[in-house]
C-alpha positions as CSV (number, residue, x, y, z in Angstrom):
1,M,-74.2,21.7,-21.1
2,H,-73.9,24.8,-18.9
3,V,-77.4,25.9,-18.0
4,A,-78.7,29.2,-16.5
5,C,-81.2,27.7,-14.1
6,S,-82.6,31.0,-12.8
7,P,-82.1,34.7,-13.5
8,E,-81.5,35.1,-9.7
9,L,-78.4,32.9,-9.7
10,T,-75.1,34.2,-10.9
11,L,-73.5,30.9,-11.9
12,R,-74.8,28.4,-14.4
13,R,-75.0,24.7,-13.5
14,P,-73.3,21.9,-15.5
15,F,-75.4,18.9,-16.8
16,S,-74.4,15.9,-18.8
17,I,-76.2,15.6,-22.2
18,A,-78.3,12.6,-21.4
19,G,-79.9,12.2,-24.8
20,V,-80.4,13.7,-28.3
21,P,-84.0,12.8,-29.2
22,A,-84.0,14.8,-32.5
23,T,-81.9,17.3,-34.4
24,G,-81.6,20.5,-32.3
25,E,-82.9,18.8,-29.2
26,I,-81.1,17.6,-26.1
27,E,-82.2,15.9,-22.9
28,I,-80.8,16.3,-19.4
29,L,-81.4,14.2,-16.3
30,F,-80.9,15.8,-12.9
31,E,-81.7,15.5,-9.2
32,I,-83.0,18.4,-7.1
33,R,-80.0,19.2,-4.8
34,G,-80.0,22.9,-4.4
35,A,-81.3,26.3,-5.5
36,G,-80.3,25.8,-9.2
37,T,-81.9,22.4,-9.8
38,E,-84.9,23.4,-7.7
39,S,-85.4,26.5,-9.9
40,L,-84.9,24.4,-13.1
41,A,-87.4,21.8,-12.0
42,A,-90.0,24.6,-11.3
43,R,-89.9,25.9,-14.9
44,D,-93.0,25.5,-17.0
45,E,-93.1,23.4,-20.2
46,G,-92.2,25.7,-23.1
47,E,-90.2,28.2,-21.1
48,S,-86.8,29.2,-22.5
49,V,-83.5,28.9,-20.6
50,S,-80.0,30.0,-21.6
51,V,-77.6,27.2,-22.3
52,L,-73.9,27.1,-23.3
53,G,-72.6,24.0,-25.1
54,P,-71.9,21.4,-26.0
55,L,-68.7,21.7,-23.8
56,G,-65.8,19.4,-23.1
57,N,-64.9,16.0,-24.5
58,A,-66.6,12.6,-24.9
59,F,-65.9,8.9,-24.3
60,T,-63.6,7.0,-26.7
61,A,-65.0,4.2,-28.8
62,D,-63.1,1.0,-28.7
63,P,-64.5,-1.6,-31.1
64,E,-61.9,-4.2,-30.0
65,R,-63.2,-4.4,-26.5
66,F,-66.5,-5.2,-24.8
67,P,-68.0,-2.0,-23.2
68,I,-69.0,-2.1,-19.5
69,L,-70.7,1.0,-18.2
70,V,-70.7,1.6,-14.5
71,A,-73.1,4.2,-13.1
72,G,-73.6,5.2,-9.5
73,G,-76.7,7.1,-8.5
74,I,-77.3,10.2,-10.7
75,G,-74.2,9.1,-12.6
76,V,-76.7,7.4,-14.9
77,A,-77.1,10.8,-16.6
78,G,-73.4,10.9,-17.6
79,L,-73.7,7.5,-19.3
80,R,-77.2,7.6,-20.8
81,L,-76.1,9.1,-24.2
82,L,-73.4,6.4,-24.6
83,A,-75.9,3.8,-23.6
84,R,-78.4,5.1,-26.1
85,H,-75.8,5.0,-28.9
86,I,-75.1,1.3,-28.1
87,A,-78.7,0.4,-27.7
88,D,-79.6,1.9,-31.1
89,G,-76.7,0.1,-32.9
90,D,-75.5,-3.4,-33.4
91,D,-73.0,-3.5,-30.6
92,E,-73.2,-5.4,-27.3
93,A,-72.5,-3.8,-24.0
94,L,-73.3,-4.2,-20.3
95,L,-74.4,-1.4,-18.0
96,L,-74.2,-1.7,-14.2
97,A,-76.4,0.8,-12.4
98,G,-76.1,1.1,-8.6
99,A,-77.9,3.1,-5.8
100,R,-78.4,2.9,-2.1
101,D,-81.9,1.4,-2.5
102,A,-84.5,0.6,-5.1
103,V,-86.2,4.1,-4.7
104,R,-83.0,5.8,-5.8
105,L,-82.2,3.4,-8.6
106,L,-82.4,5.1,-12.1
107,D,-82.3,2.1,-14.4
108,A,-85.8,3.0,-15.7
109,A,-84.3,6.1,-17.3
110,L,-81.9,4.0,-19.4
111,P,-82.6,2.9,-23.0
112,R,-83.5,-0.6,-23.9
113,T,-82.1,-2.2,-26.9
114,G,-84.2,-2.8,-30.0
115,R,-81.8,-4.4,-32.5
116,D,-79.6,-7.4,-33.0
117,G,-76.9,-6.0,-30.6
118,G,-77.8,-5.5,-27.0
119,L,-77.4,-3.2,-24.0
120,R,-77.9,-5.5,-21.0
121,I,-78.6,-3.7,-17.7
122,L,-77.7,-5.1,-14.3
123,T,-78.6,-3.3,-11.1
124,A,-77.1,-3.2,-7.6
125,T,-78.5,-1.8,-4.3
126,D,-76.7,-1.5,-1.0
127,D,-79.7,-2.9,0.9
128,G,-80.6,-5.6,-1.6
129,S,-84.0,-4.1,-2.4
130,A,-83.3,-4.5,-6.1
131,G,-80.8,-6.5,-8.1
132,F,-77.5,-7.5,-6.7
133,E,-77.1,-6.9,-3.0
134,G,-74.1,-4.7,-2.5
135,T,-72.3,-1.8,-4.2
136,V,-72.0,-1.4,-7.9
137,C,-68.2,-1.8,-7.5
138,R,-68.7,-5.3,-6.0
139,L,-71.0,-6.2,-8.9
140,L,-68.3,-4.9,-11.3
141,R,-65.7,-7.2,-9.6
142,R,-68.0,-10.2,-10.0
143,T,-68.7,-9.2,-13.6
144,L,-65.1,-8.9,-14.6
145,D,-64.4,-12.4,-13.1
146,E,-67.2,-13.9,-15.3
147,I,-66.8,-12.3,-18.7
148,D,-64.8,-14.1,-21.4
149,R,-63.8,-11.2,-23.6
150,P,-61.5,-8.2,-23.1
151,P,-63.5,-5.3,-21.6
152,R,-63.3,-1.5,-21.5
153,L,-64.8,0.4,-18.6
154,Y,-66.8,3.7,-18.7
155,A,-67.9,5.2,-15.4
156,C,-69.7,8.1,-13.9
157,G,-70.8,8.6,-10.3
158,P,-69.6,9.8,-6.9
159,I,-65.9,10.3,-6.6
160,G,-65.6,7.4,-4.1
161,M,-67.1,5.1,-6.7
162,I,-64.9,6.6,-9.4
163,R,-61.8,5.9,-7.3
164,E,-62.7,2.3,-6.7
165,V,-63.6,1.6,-10.3
166,A,-60.3,3.1,-11.4
167,G,-58.5,0.8,-8.9
168,I,-60.4,-2.2,-10.1
169,A,-59.5,-1.4,-13.7
170,A,-55.9,-1.1,-12.7
171,E,-55.9,-4.4,-10.9
172,H,-57.4,-6.2,-13.9
173,G,-55.3,-4.3,-16.5
174,V,-58.5,-3.0,-18.1
175,P,-58.7,0.4,-19.9
176,C,-61.0,2.8,-18.1
177,E,-62.5,6.2,-18.8
178,V,-64.4,8.2,-16.2
179,S,-66.7,11.2,-16.4
180,L,-66.2,13.5,-13.4
181,E,-68.7,15.7,-11.7
182,E,-67.5,19.1,-10.5
183,R,-69.0,22.5,-9.9
184,M,-68.2,24.8,-12.8
185,A,-68.2,28.6,-12.8
186,C,-67.3,29.6,-16.4
187,G,-67.6,26.3,-18.3
188,V,-64.8,27.1,-20.7
189,G,-61.7,26.6,-18.7
190,A,-61.0,30.3,-18.0
191,C,-61.7,30.6,-14.3
192,R,-60.0,27.2,-13.4
193,G,-62.6,26.7,-10.7
194,C,-63.1,23.0,-11.5
195,V,-59.6,21.7,-11.7
196,V,-58.6,18.1,-10.8
197,R,-55.2,16.7,-10.2
198,T,-53.7,14.5,-12.9
199,V,-50.2,13.1,-13.6
200,D,-49.8,15.9,-16.1
201,G,-50.7,18.6,-13.6
202,Y,-54.1,20.2,-12.9
203,R,-56.7,20.1,-15.6
204,T,-60.2,21.6,-15.8
205,V,-63.2,19.3,-15.8
206,C,-65.2,21.7,-18.0
207,A,-62.7,22.0,-20.9
208,D,-60.2,19.2,-20.5
209,G,-62.9,16.8,-19.4
210,P,-65.3,15.8,-18.1
211,V,-64.0,12.4,-19.5
212,F,-60.5,11.4,-18.3
213,D,-58.4,8.3,-18.7
214,A,-58.5,6.8,-15.2
215,T,-54.8,6.1,-15.2
216,R,-54.1,9.9,-15.6
217,L,-56.0,11.0,-12.5
218,V,-54.4,11.4,-9.0
219,F,-57.0,10.5,-6.4
220,E,-56.9,11.9,-2.8
221,G,-57.7,9.5,0.0
222,G,-58.7,5.9,-0.1
223,A,-61.0,4.1,-2.5
224,T,-64.6,3.6,-1.2
225,C,-67.7,2.9,-3.3
226,P,-70.8,4.7,-2.3
227,N,-73.5,4.1,-5.0
């Protein structure tokens, strides 16, 4: 969704749809990082805001493979709707949520399963204050070594994490889709202010994404995994 956070700000801000609690309703999950999110957080309950959306594409379902969702920090927001879909159904999946420490961990915002299927949640923190001690990418490597069925990866988080998840997926021959985070001016692919490099040339995150097949992306620099 492209949200006009404040009348004083020219550009809208992009947010993942984090939930659809009822028909005609959406949820977003965000961190206060600048003037836009600060203004949005200060709005009163019941106030109206202008939104544009839904925009872009979505993750691809693959019933033949076991879904593993990898979320770094606020990247939980980009996977929450997929996690809810799984938790409300009969499928099984695993979600790995990582952060620098327990305070920044957002696993409490994720849905818990209530049926025969199951969304199992594992956490990782760099300092070991909650869950696995280390990055979520290290937890992913361990998980892939332990599971006994063919997986498919879905990831959202910092670009360093995305690079490493894509690399891990390539090493293991595992299909992987990633949801990218970029600043967006128009939200409809016209201004081309949010382009990313792919093997097919430059593509816009707002219209061609935000979800991309990891094998189609061209990453700059080395792969590091900050949660």
